[in-house]
mmCIF file as Biopython writes it, N, C-alpha, C and O atoms, coordinates in Angstrom:
data_model
#
loop_
_atom_site.group_PDB
_atom_site.id
_atom_site.type_symbol
_atom_site.label_atom_id
_atom_site.label_alt_id
_atom_site.label_comp_id
_atom_site.label_asym_id
_atom_site.label_entity_id
_atom_site.label_seq_id
_atom_site.pdbx_PDB_ins_code
_atom_site.Cartn_x
_atom_site.Cartn_y
_atom_site.Cartn_z
_atom_site.occupancy
_atom_site.B_iso_or_equiv
_atom_site.auth_seq_id
_atom_site.auth_asym_id
_atom_site.pdbx_PDB_model_num
ATOM 1   N N  . MET A ? 1  ? -27.384 35.354 22.002 1.0 0.0 1  A 1 
ATOM 2   C CA . MET A ? 1  ? -28.268 35.634 20.704 1.0 0.0 1  A 1 
ATOM 3   C C  . MET A ? 1  ? -27.808 35.996 19.880 1.0 0.0 1  A 1 
ATOM 4   O O  . MET A ? 1  ? -27.006 35.361 19.194 1.0 0.0 1  A 1 
ATOM 5   N N  . GLY A ? 2  ? -28.254 37.383 19.649 1.0 0.0 2  A 1 
ATOM 6   C CA . GLY A ? 2  ? -27.276 38.194 18.274 1.0 0.0 2  A 1 
ATOM 7   C C  . GLY A ? 2  ? -27.451 37.269 16.922 1.0 0.0 2  A 1 
ATOM 8   O O  . GLY A ? 2  ? -27.003 37.832 15.922 1.0 0.0 2  A 1 
ATOM 9   N N  . HIS A ? 3  ? -27.975 36.047 16.704 1.0 0.0 3  A 1 
ATOM 10  C CA . HIS A ? 3  ? -28.071 35.691 15.480 1.0 0.0 3  A 1 
ATOM 11  C C  . HIS A ? 3  ? -29.221 36.548 14.393 1.0 0.0 3  A 1 
ATOM 12  O O  . HIS A ? 3  ? -30.203 37.118 14.870 1.0 0.0 3  A 1 
ATOM 13  N N  . SER A ? 4  ? -28.999 36.540 13.214 1.0 0.0 4  A 1 
ATOM 14  C CA . SER A ? 4  ? -29.741 37.196 12.525 1.0 0.0 4  A 1 
ATOM 15  C C  . SER A ? 4  ? -30.395 36.380 11.619 1.0 0.0 4  A 1 
ATOM 16  O O  . SER A ? 4  ? -29.729 35.646 10.888 1.0 0.0 4  A 1 
ATOM 17  N N  . ILE A ? 5  ? -32.427 36.418 11.522 1.0 0.0 5  A 1 
ATOM 18  C CA . ILE A ? 5  ? -32.930 35.580 10.777 1.0 0.0 5  A 1 
ATOM 19  C C  . ILE A ? 5  ? -32.846 35.471 9.113  1.0 0.0 5  A 1 
ATOM 20  O O  . ILE A ? 5  ? -32.945 36.522 8.480  1.0 0.0 5  A 1 
ATOM 21  N N  . PRO A ? 6  ? -32.668 34.239 8.414  1.0 0.0 6  A 1 
ATOM 22  C CA . PRO A ? 6  ? -32.087 34.640 7.075  1.0 0.0 6  A 1 
ATOM 23  C C  . PRO A ? 6  ? -33.405 35.085 6.391  1.0 0.0 6  A 1 
ATOM 24  O O  . PRO A ? 6  ? -34.418 34.648 6.937  1.0 0.0 6  A 1 
ATOM 25  N N  . ILE A ? 7  ? -33.591 35.887 5.276  1.0 0.0 7  A 1 
ATOM 26  C CA . ILE A ? 7  ? -34.745 35.834 4.674  1.0 0.0 7  A 1 
ATOM 27  C C  . ILE A ? 7  ? -34.174 35.642 3.233  1.0 0.0 7  A 1 
ATOM 28  O O  . ILE A ? 7  ? -33.264 36.186 2.609  1.0 0.0 7  A 1 
ATOM 29  N N  . VAL A ? 8  ? -35.274 34.429 2.890  1.0 0.0 8  A 1 
ATOM 30  C CA . VAL A ? 8  ? -34.958 34.374 1.259  1.0 0.0 8  A 1 
ATOM 31  C C  . VAL A ? 8  ? -35.864 34.508 0.521  1.0 0.0 8  A 1 
ATOM 32  O O  . VAL A ? 8  ? -36.962 34.235 1.004  1.0 0.0 8  A 1 
ATOM 33  N N  . SER A ? 9  ? -35.829 34.960 -0.895 1.0 0.0 9  A 1 
ATOM 34  C CA . SER A ? 9  ? -37.234 34.729 -1.696 1.0 0.0 9  A 1 
ATOM 35  C C  . SER A ? 9  ? -37.291 33.680 -2.703 1.0 0.0 9  A 1 
ATOM 36  O O  . SER A ? 9  ? -38.265 33.409 -3.405 1.0 0.0 9  A 1 
ATOM 37  N N  . ALA A ? 10 ? -36.091 33.086 -2.704 1.0 0.0 10 A 1 
ATOM 38  C CA . ALA A ? 10 ? -36.186 31.998 -3.420 1.0 0.0 10 A 1 
ATOM 39  C C  . ALA A ? 10 ? -35.326 30.277 -3.061 1.0 0.0 10 A 1 
ATOM 40  O O  . ALA A ? 10 ? -34.106 30.172 -2.938 1.0 0.0 10 A 1 
ATOM 41  N N  . LEU A ? 11 ? -36.362 29.038 -2.946 1.0 0.0 11 A 1 
ATOM 42  C CA . LEU A ? 11 ? -35.508 27.814 -2.549 1.0 0.0 11 A 1 
ATOM 43  C C  . LEU A ? 11 ? -33.998 27.859 -2.875 1.0 0.0 11 A 1 
ATOM 44  O O  . LEU A ? 11 ? -33.202 27.519 -2.000 1.0 0.0 11 A 1 
ATOM 45  N N  . ASP A ? 12 ? -33.620 28.206 -3.926 1.0 0.0 12 A 1 
ATOM 46  C CA . ASP A ? 12 ? -31.855 28.027 -3.914 1.0 0.0 12 A 1 
ATOM 47  C C  . ASP A ? 12 ? -31.020 28.766 -2.728 1.0 0.0 12 A 1 
ATOM 48  O O  . ASP A ? 12 ? -29.845 28.561 -2.422 1.0 0.0 12 A 1 
ATOM 49  N N  . GLY A ? 13 ? -32.042 29.781 -2.076 1.0 0.0 13 A 1 
ATOM 50  C CA . GLY A ? 13 ? -31.033 30.397 -1.087 1.0 0.0 13 A 1 
ATOM 51  C C  . GLY A ? 13 ? -31.179 29.181 0.114  1.0 0.0 13 A 1 
ATOM 52  O O  . GLY A ? 13 ? -30.295 29.186 0.971  1.0 0.0 13 A 1 
ATOM 53  N N  . VAL A ? 14 ? -32.138 28.253 0.207  1.0 0.0 14 A 1 
ATOM 54  C CA . VAL A ? 14 ? -31.825 27.216 1.460  1.0 0.0 14 A 1 
ATOM 55  C C  . VAL A ? 14 ? -31.428 26.058 0.803  1.0 0.0 14 A 1 
ATOM 56  O O  . VAL A ? 14 ? -30.564 25.453 1.437  1.0 0.0 14 A 1 
ATOM 57  N N  . TYR A ? 15 ? -31.705 25.612 -0.091 1.0 0.0 15 A 1 
ATOM 58  C CA . TYR A ? 15 ? -31.418 23.805 -0.410 1.0 0.0 15 A 1 
ATOM 59  C C  . TYR A ? 15 ? -30.427 24.055 -1.545 1.0 0.0 15 A 1 
ATOM 60  O O  . TYR A ? 15 ? -30.095 24.933 -2.341 1.0 0.0 15 A 1 
ATOM 61  N N  . THR A ? 16 ? -30.116 22.720 -1.159 1.0 0.0 16 A 1 
ATOM 62  C CA . THR A ? 16 ? -29.137 22.448 -2.875 1.0 0.0 16 A 1 
ATOM 63  C C  . THR A ? 16 ? -29.488 21.185 -3.294 1.0 0.0 16 A 1 
ATOM 64  O O  . THR A ? 16 ? -30.388 20.656 -2.643 1.0 0.0 16 A 1 
ATOM 65  N N  . GLY A ? 17 ? -28.981 20.516 -4.277 1.0 0.0 17 A 1 
ATOM 66  C CA . GLY A ? 17 ? -29.529 19.444 -5.125 1.0 0.0 17 A 1 
ATOM 67  C C  . GLY A ? 17 ? -30.668 19.720 -5.409 1.0 0.0 17 A 1 
ATOM 68  O O  . GLY A ? 17 ? -30.835 20.907 -5.687 1.0 0.0 17 A 1 
ATOM 69  N N  . ASN A ? 18 ? -32.125 18.656 -5.481 1.0 0.0 18 A 1 
ATOM 70  C CA . ASN A ? 18 ? -32.871 18.669 -6.478 1.0 0.0 18 A 1 
ATOM 71  C C  . ASN A ? 18 ? -33.741 19.777 -5.744 1.0 0.0 18 A 1 
ATOM 72  O O  . ASN A ? 18 ? -34.189 19.743 -4.598 1.0 0.0 18 A 1 
ATOM 73  N N  . LEU A ? 19 ? -33.848 20.679 -6.619 1.0 0.0 19 A 1 
ATOM 74  C CA . LEU A ? 19 ? -34.942 21.803 -6.186 1.0 0.0 19 A 1 
ATOM 75  C C  . LEU A ? 19 ? -36.296 21.541 -6.721 1.0 0.0 19 A 1 
ATOM 76  O O  . LEU A ? 19 ? -37.280 22.133 -6.278 1.0 0.0 19 A 1 
ATOM 77  N N  . LEU A ? 20 ? -36.360 20.661 -7.669 1.0 0.0 20 A 1 
ATOM 78  C CA . LEU A ? 20 ? -37.739 20.636 -8.163 1.0 0.0 20 A 1 
ATOM 79  C C  . LEU A ? 20 ? -38.632 19.880 -7.238 1.0 0.0 20 A 1 
ATOM 80  O O  . LEU A ? 20 ? -39.829 20.089 -7.041 1.0 0.0 20 A 1 
ATOM 81  N N  . LEU A ? 21 ? -37.567 18.609 -6.489 1.0 0.0 21 A 1 
ATOM 82  C CA . LEU A ? 21 ? -38.527 18.097 -5.337 1.0 0.0 21 A 1 
ATOM 83  C C  . LEU A ? 21 ? -38.881 18.908 -4.513 1.0 0.0 21 A 1 
ATOM 84  O O  . LEU A ? 21 ? -40.103 18.887 -4.370 1.0 0.0 21 A 1 
ATOM 85  N N  . HIS A ? 22 ? -38.222 19.836 -3.713 1.0 0.0 22 A 1 
ATOM 86  C CA . HIS A ? 22 ? -38.472 20.872 -2.701 1.0 0.0 22 A 1 
ATOM 87  C C  . HIS A ? 22 ? -39.790 21.596 -3.631 1.0 0.0 22 A 1 
ATOM 88  O O  . HIS A ? 22 ? -40.970 21.281 -3.472 1.0 0.0 22 A 1 
ATOM 89  N N  . GLY A ? 23 ? -39.382 22.444 -4.446 1.0 0.0 23 A 1 
ATOM 90  C CA . GLY A ? 23 ? -40.727 23.510 -5.087 1.0 0.0 23 A 1 
ATOM 91  C C  . GLY A ? 23 ? -41.788 22.135 -5.470 1.0 0.0 23 A 1 
ATOM 92  O O  . GLY A ? 23 ? -42.985 22.413 -5.398 1.0 0.0 23 A 1 
ATOM 93  N N  . ALA A ? 24 ? -41.568 21.198 -5.727 1.0 0.0 24 A 1 
ATOM 94  C CA . ALA A ? 24 ? -43.324 20.471 -5.744 1.0 0.0 24 A 1 
ATOM 95  C C  . ALA A ? 24 ? -43.553 20.832 -4.096 1.0 0.0 24 A 1 
ATOM 96  O O  . ALA A ? 24 ? -44.539 21.551 -3.932 1.0 0.0 24 A 1 
ATOM 97  N N  . ARG A ? 25 ? -42.951 20.530 -3.045 1.0 0.0 25 A 1 
ATOM 98  C CA . ARG A ? 25 ? -43.461 20.144 -2.061 1.0 0.0 25 A 1 
ATOM 99  C C  . ARG A ? 25 ? -44.110 21.741 -0.838 1.0 0.0 25 A 1 
ATOM 100 O O  . ARG A ? 25 ? -44.995 21.861 0.009  1.0 0.0 25 A 1 
ATOM 101 N N  . TYR A ? 26 ? -42.874 22.805 -1.528 1.0 0.0 26 A 1 
ATOM 102 C CA . TYR A ? 26 ? -43.843 23.849 -1.398 1.0 0.0 26 A 1 
ATOM 103 C C  . TYR A ? 26 ? -44.974 24.696 -1.834 1.0 0.0 26 A 1 
ATOM 104 O O  . TYR A ? 26 ? -45.696 25.560 -1.337 1.0 0.0 26 A 1 
ATOM 105 N N  . GLN A ? 27 ? -44.781 23.899 -3.331 1.0 0.0 27 A 1 
ATOM 106 C CA . GLN A ? 27 ? -46.327 24.328 -4.016 1.0 0.0 27 A 1 
ATOM 107 C C  . GLN A ? 27 ? -47.351 23.423 -3.243 1.0 0.0 27 A 1 
ATOM 108 O O  . GLN A ? 27 ? -48.322 24.085 -2.876 1.0 0.0 27 A 1 
ATOM 109 N N  . ALA A ? 28 ? -47.410 22.136 -2.903 1.0 0.0 28 A 1 
ATOM 110 C CA . ALA A ? 28 ? -48.299 21.827 -2.508 1.0 0.0 28 A 1 
ATOM 111 C C  . ALA A ? 28 ? -49.032 22.065 -0.935 1.0 0.0 28 A 1 
ATOM 112 O O  . ALA A ? 28 ? -50.190 21.835 -0.586 1.0 0.0 28 A 1 
ATOM 113 N N  . LEU A ? 29 ? -47.687 22.706 -0.025 1.0 0.0 29 A 1 
ATOM 114 C CA . LEU A ? 29 ? -48.092 23.905 0.987  1.0 0.0 29 A 1 
ATOM 115 C C  . LEU A ? 29 ? -48.906 24.622 0.807  1.0 0.0 29 A 1 
ATOM 116 O O  . LEU A ? 29 ? -49.962 24.842 1.400  1.0 0.0 29 A 1 
ATOM 117 N N  . THR A ? 30 ? -48.024 25.419 -0.830 1.0 0.0 30 A 1 
ATOM 118 C CA . THR A ? 30 ? -49.197 26.875 -0.584 1.0 0.0 30 A 1 
ATOM 119 C C  . THR A ? 30 ? -50.600 26.283 -0.968 1.0 0.0 30 A 1 
ATOM 120 O O  . THR A ? 30 ? -51.508 26.671 -0.232 1.0 0.0 30 A 1 
ATOM 121 N N  . GLU A ? 31 ? -51.012 25.294 -2.121 1.0 0.0 31 A 1 
ATOM 122 C CA . GLU A ? 31 ? -52.095 24.898 -2.611 1.0 0.0 31 A 1 
ATOM 123 C C  . GLU A ? 31 ? -52.926 24.420 -1.393 1.0 0.0 31 A 1 
ATOM 124 O O  . GLU A ? 31 ? -54.116 24.727 -1.462 1.0 0.0 31 A 1 
ATOM 125 N N  . ALA A ? 32 ? -52.550 23.747 -0.319 1.0 0.0 32 A 1 
ATOM 126 C CA . ALA A ? 32 ? -53.632 23.466 0.762  1.0 0.0 32 A 1 
ATOM 127 C C  . ALA A ? 32 ? -53.775 24.436 1.840  1.0 0.0 32 A 1 
ATOM 128 O O  . ALA A ? 32 ? -54.665 24.438 2.691  1.0 0.0 32 A 1 
ATOM 129 N N  . PHE A ? 33 ? -52.875 25.207 1.729  1.0 0.0 33 A 1 
ATOM 130 C CA . PHE A ? 33 ? -53.003 26.606 2.577  1.0 0.0 33 A 1 
ATOM 131 C C  . PHE A ? 33 ? -54.563 27.182 1.890  1.0 0.0 33 A 1 
ATOM 132 O O  . PHE A ? 33 ? -55.677 27.067 2.400  1.0 0.0 33 A 1 
ATOM 133 N N  . ILE A ? 34 ? -54.145 27.905 0.404  1.0 0.0 34 A 1 
ATOM 134 C CA . ILE A ? 34 ? -55.015 28.393 -0.569 1.0 0.0 34 A 1 
ATOM 135 C C  . ILE A ? 34 ? -56.409 27.943 -0.545 1.0 0.0 34 A 1 
ATOM 136 O O  . ILE A ? 34 ? -57.367 28.694 -0.730 1.0 0.0 34 A 1 
ATOM 137 N N  . GLU A ? 35 ? -56.498 26.403 -0.257 1.0 0.0 35 A 1 
ATOM 138 C CA . GLU A ? 35 ? -57.626 25.675 -0.312 1.0 0.0 35 A 1 
ATOM 139 C C  . GLU A ? 35 ? -58.392 25.732 1.089  1.0 0.0 35 A 1 
ATOM 140 O O  . GLU A ? 35 ? -59.616 25.611 1.142  1.0 0.0 35 A 1 
ATOM 141 N N  . THR A ? 36 ? -57.523 25.941 2.323  1.0 0.0 36 A 1 
ATOM 142 C CA . THR A ? 36 ? -57.915 25.810 3.511  1.0 0.0 36 A 1 
ATOM 143 C C  . THR A ? 36 ? -58.402 27.373 3.883  1.0 0.0 36 A 1 
ATOM 144 O O  . THR A ? 36 ? -59.415 27.587 4.550  1.0 0.0 36 A 1 
ATOM 145 N N  . TYR A ? 37 ? -57.641 28.304 3.420  1.0 0.0 37 A 1 
ATOM 146 C CA . TYR A ? 37 ? -58.259 29.721 4.190  1.0 0.0 37 A 1 
ATOM 147 C C  . TYR A ? 37 ? -58.671 30.388 2.899  1.0 0.0 37 A 1 
ATOM 148 O O  . TYR A ? 37 ? -59.299 31.427 3.099  1.0 0.0 37 A 1 
ATOM 149 N N  . GLY A ? 38 ? -58.519 30.123 1.827  1.0 0.0 38 A 1 
ATOM 150 C CA . GLY A ? 38 ? -58.728 30.800 0.339  1.0 0.0 38 A 1 
ATOM 151 C C  . GLY A ? 38 ? -57.908 32.060 -0.343 1.0 0.0 38 A 1 
ATOM 152 O O  . GLY A ? 38 ? -58.207 32.693 -1.356 1.0 0.0 38 A 1 
ATOM 153 N N  . VAL A ? 39 ? -56.916 32.200 0.429  1.0 0.0 39 A 1 
ATOM 154 C CA . VAL A ? 39 ? -55.733 33.474 0.289  1.0 0.0 39 A 1 
ATOM 155 C C  . VAL A ? 39 ? -54.543 32.859 0.171  1.0 0.0 39 A 1 
ATOM 156 O O  . VAL A ? 39 ? -54.408 31.690 0.532  1.0 0.0 39 A 1 
ATOM 157 N N  . MET A ? 40 ? -53.485 33.617 -0.381 1.0 0.0 40 A 1 
ATOM 158 C CA . MET A ? 40 ? -52.391 32.681 -0.440 1.0 0.0 40 A 1 
ATOM 159 C C  . MET A ? 40 ? -51.313 33.353 0.723  1.0 0.0 40 A 1 
ATOM 160 O O  . MET A ? 40 ? -51.471 34.369 1.400  1.0 0.0 40 A 1 
ATOM 161 N N  . PRO A ? 41 ? -50.338 32.542 0.697  1.0 0.0 41 A 1 
ATOM 162 C CA . PRO A ? 41 ? -50.057 33.044 2.417  1.0 0.0 41 A 1 
ATOM 163 C C  . PRO A ? 41 ? -49.026 33.765 2.381  1.0 0.0 41 A 1 
ATOM 164 O O  . PRO A ? 41 ? -48.227 33.655 1.451  1.0 0.0 41 A 1 
ATOM 165 N N  . ASP A ? 42 ? -48.885 34.457 3.176  1.0 0.0 42 A 1 
ATOM 166 C CA . ASP A ? 42 ? -47.910 35.516 2.981  1.0 0.0 42 A 1 
ATOM 167 C C  . ASP A ? 42 ? -46.092 35.179 3.308  1.0 0.0 42 A 1 
ATOM 168 O O  . ASP A ? 42 ? -45.131 35.862 2.955  1.0 0.0 42 A 1 
ATOM 169 N N  . PHE A ? 43 ? -46.100 34.402 3.782  1.0 0.0 43 A 1 
ATOM 170 C CA . PHE A ? 43 ? -44.998 33.813 3.797  1.0 0.0 43 A 1 
ATOM 171 C C  . PHE A ? 43 ? -44.780 32.436 4.250  1.0 0.0 43 A 1 
ATOM 172 O O  . PHE A ? 43 ? -45.575 32.071 5.116  1.0 0.0 43 A 1 
ATOM 173 N N  . ILE A ? 44 ? -43.944 31.625 3.897  1.0 0.0 44 A 1 
ATOM 174 C CA . ILE A ? 44 ? -43.435 30.654 4.164  1.0 0.0 44 A 1 
ATOM 175 C C  . ILE A ? 44 ? -42.650 30.384 5.480  1.0 0.0 44 A 1 
ATOM 176 O O  . ILE A ? 44 ? -41.507 30.761 5.223  1.0 0.0 44 A 1 
ATOM 177 N N  . ALA A ? 45 ? -42.674 30.036 6.444  1.0 0.0 45 A 1 
ATOM 178 C CA . ALA A ? 45 ? -41.735 29.768 7.688  1.0 0.0 45 A 1 
ATOM 179 C C  . ALA A ? 45 ? -40.849 27.916 7.605  1.0 0.0 45 A 1 
ATOM 180 O O  . ALA A ? 45 ? -41.299 26.782 7.441  1.0 0.0 45 A 1 
ATOM 181 N N  . ARG A ? 46 ? -39.773 28.354 7.770  1.0 0.0 46 A 1 
ATOM 182 C CA . ARG A ? 46 ? -39.498 26.680 7.933  1.0 0.0 46 A 1 
ATOM 183 C C  . ARG A ? 46 ? -38.547 27.052 9.387  1.0 0.0 46 A 1 
ATOM 184 O O  . ARG A ? 46 ? -38.004 28.102 9.734  1.0 0.0 46 A 1 
ATOM 185 N N  . ALA A ? 47 ? -38.625 25.630 10.072 1.0 0.0 47 A 1 
ATOM 186 C CA . ALA A ? 47 ? -38.101 25.540 11.565 1.0 0.0 47 A 1 
ATOM 187 C C  . ALA A ? 47 ? -37.632 24.059 11.572 1.0 0.0 47 A 1 
ATOM 188 O O  . ALA A ? 47 ? -38.265 23.118 12.052 1.0 0.0 47 A 1 
ATOM 189 N N  . PRO A ? 48 ? -36.364 24.003 10.933 1.0 0.0 48 A 1 
ATOM 190 C CA . PRO A ? 48 ? -35.827 22.365 11.079 1.0 0.0 48 A 1 
ATOM 191 C C  . PRO A ? 48 ? -35.360 21.819 12.198 1.0 0.0 48 A 1 
ATOM 192 O O  . PRO A ? 48 ? -34.439 22.519 12.619 1.0 0.0 48 A 1 
ATOM 193 N N  . GLY A ? 49 ? -35.507 21.148 12.693 1.0 0.0 49 A 1 
ATOM 194 C CA . GLY A ? 49 ? -34.955 20.495 14.528 1.0 0.0 49 A 1 
ATOM 195 C C  . GLY A ? 49 ? -34.617 19.070 14.151 1.0 0.0 49 A 1 
ATOM 196 O O  . GLY A ? 49 ? -34.538 18.702 12.979 1.0 0.0 49 A 1 
ATOM 197 N N  . ARG A ? 50 ? -34.364 18.048 15.506 1.0 0.0 50 A 1 
ATOM 198 C CA . ARG A ? 50 ? -34.173 17.111 15.588 1.0 0.0 50 A 1 
ATOM 199 C C  . ARG A ? 50 ? -34.617 17.169 16.795 1.0 0.0 50 A 1 
ATOM 200 O O  . ARG A ? 50 ? -34.610 18.081 17.622 1.0 0.0 50 A 1 
ATOM 201 N N  . VAL A ? 51 ? -35.103 15.837 16.828 1.0 0.0 51 A 1 
ATOM 202 C CA . VAL A ? 51 ? -35.969 14.891 17.846 1.0 0.0 51 A 1 
ATOM 203 C C  . VAL A ? 51 ? -35.030 13.367 18.110 1.0 0.0 51 A 1 
ATOM 204 O O  . VAL A ? 51 ? -34.928 12.430 17.318 1.0 0.0 51 A 1 
ATOM 205 N N  . ASN A ? 52 ? -34.548 13.468 19.188 1.0 0.0 52 A 1 
ATOM 206 C CA . ASN A ? 52 ? -34.157 11.695 19.597 1.0 0.0 52 A 1 
ATOM 207 C C  . ASN A ? 52 ? -35.333 10.872 19.596 1.0 0.0 52 A 1 
ATOM 208 O O  . ASN A ? 52 ? -36.521 11.192 19.614 1.0 0.0 52 A 1 
ATOM 209 N N  . ILE A ? 53 ? -34.718 9.639  19.570 1.0 0.0 53 A 1 
ATOM 210 C CA . ILE A ? 53 ? -35.776 8.646  19.710 1.0 0.0 53 A 1 
ATOM 211 C C  . ILE A ? 53 ? -36.466 8.651  20.790 1.0 0.0 53 A 1 
ATOM 212 O O  . ILE A ? 53 ? -36.882 7.493  20.820 1.0 0.0 53 A 1 
ATOM 213 N N  . ILE A ? 54 ? -36.772 9.047  21.480 1.0 0.0 54 A 1 
ATOM 214 C CA . ILE A ? 54 ? -37.335 8.915  22.797 1.0 0.0 54 A 1 
ATOM 215 C C  . ILE A ? 54 ? -38.219 10.315 22.820 1.0 0.0 54 A 1 
ATOM 216 O O  . ILE A ? 54 ? -39.093 10.472 23.673 1.0 0.0 54 A 1 
ATOM 217 N N  . GLY A ? 55 ? -37.937 11.289 21.851 1.0 0.0 55 A 1 
ATOM 218 C CA . GLY A ? 55 ? -38.839 12.331 21.336 1.0 0.0 55 A 1 
ATOM 219 C C  . GLY A ? 55 ? -38.814 13.501 22.134 1.0 0.0 55 A 1 
ATOM 220 O O  . GLY A ? 55 ? -39.802 14.193 22.378 1.0 0.0 55 A 1 
ATOM 221 N N  . GLU A ? 56 ? -36.965 13.828 22.774 1.0 0.0 56 A 1 
ATOM 222 C CA . GLU A ? 56 ? -37.082 15.186 23.637 1.0 0.0 56 A 1 
ATOM 223 C C  . GLU A ? 56 ? -36.036 15.974 22.331 1.0 0.0 56 A 1 
ATOM 224 O O  . GLU A ? 56 ? -35.078 15.462 21.752 1.0 0.0 56 A 1 
ATOM 225 N N  . HIS A ? 57 ? -36.480 17.030 22.187 1.0 0.0 57 A 1 
ATOM 226 C CA . HIS A ? 57 ? -36.212 18.188 21.355 1.0 0.0 57 A 1 
ATOM 227 C C  . HIS A ? 57 ? -34.635 18.208 21.669 1.0 0.0 57 A 1 
ATOM 228 O O  . HIS A ? 57 ? -34.383 18.271 22.873 1.0 0.0 57 A 1 
ATOM 229 N N  . ILE A ? 58 ? -33.446 18.162 20.740 1.0 0.0 58 A 1 
ATOM 230 C CA . ILE A ? 58 ? -32.191 17.889 21.289 1.0 0.0 58 A 1 
ATOM 231 C C  . ILE A ? 58 ? -31.247 19.862 20.756 1.0 0.0 58 A 1 
ATOM 232 O O  . ILE A ? 58 ? -30.357 20.526 21.288 1.0 0.0 58 A 1 
ATOM 233 N N  . ASP A ? 59 ? -31.800 19.985 19.960 1.0 0.0 59 A 1 
ATOM 234 C CA . ASP A ? 59 ? -31.545 21.334 18.741 1.0 0.0 59 A 1 
ATOM 235 C C  . ASP A ? 59 ? -30.756 22.606 19.987 1.0 0.0 59 A 1 
ATOM 236 O O  . ASP A ? 59 ? -30.045 23.563 19.677 1.0 0.0 59 A 1 
ATOM 237 N N  . TYR A ? 60 ? -31.330 22.046 21.854 1.0 0.0 60 A 1 
ATOM 238 C CA . TYR A ? 60 ? -31.145 23.100 22.244 1.0 0.0 60 A 1 
ATOM 239 C C  . TYR A ? 60 ? -29.218 22.748 23.375 1.0 0.0 60 A 1 
ATOM 240 O O  . TYR A ? 60 ? -28.585 23.519 24.096 1.0 0.0 60 A 1 
ATOM 241 N N  . CYS A ? 61 ? -29.003 21.587 23.058 1.0 0.0 61 A 1 
ATOM 242 C CA . CYS A ? 61 ? -27.397 21.081 23.348 1.0 0.0 61 A 1 
ATOM 243 C C  . CYS A ? 61 ? -26.703 21.157 22.572 1.0 0.0 61 A 1 
ATOM 244 O O  . CYS A ? 61 ? -26.027 20.151 22.358 1.0 0.0 61 A 1 
ATOM 245 N N  . GLY A ? 62 ? -26.452 22.483 21.642 1.0 0.0 62 A 1 
ATOM 246 C CA . GLY A ? 62 ? -25.258 22.645 20.618 1.0 0.0 62 A 1 
ATOM 247 C C  . GLY A ? 62 ? -24.868 21.583 19.849 1.0 0.0 62 A 1 
ATOM 248 O O  . GLY A ? 62 ? -23.729 21.421 19.412 1.0 0.0 62 A 1 
ATOM 249 N N  . PHE A ? 63 ? -26.092 20.635 19.628 1.0 0.0 63 A 1 
ATOM 250 C CA . PHE A ? 63 ? -25.527 19.895 18.224 1.0 0.0 63 A 1 
ATOM 251 C C  . PHE A ? 63 ? -25.784 20.146 16.719 1.0 0.0 63 A 1 
ATOM 252 O O  . PHE A ? 63 ? -26.941 20.177 16.300 1.0 0.0 63 A 1 
ATOM 253 N N  . PRO A ? 64 ? -24.414 20.377 15.663 1.0 0.0 64 A 1 
ATOM 254 C CA . PRO A ? 64 ? -25.107 20.602 14.933 1.0 0.0 64 A 1 
ATOM 255 C C  . PRO A ? 64 ? -25.525 20.363 13.861 1.0 0.0 64 A 1 
ATOM 256 O O  . PRO A ? 64 ? -26.477 21.001 13.412 1.0 0.0 64 A 1 
#
């Protein structure tokens, strides 16, 4: 293991390209959270991964 978890405070630390598109998505996520729970989220976590065509998770196989 030994990998550190990156923590960023702005979307440009995570994404390249169209930040407005990603910003709108995160804004909608935040608004849905507030509507559901009545408070701002403490943080937003993302866990990108892949699933092959038959539904198995393949990230543990070492694919880039």
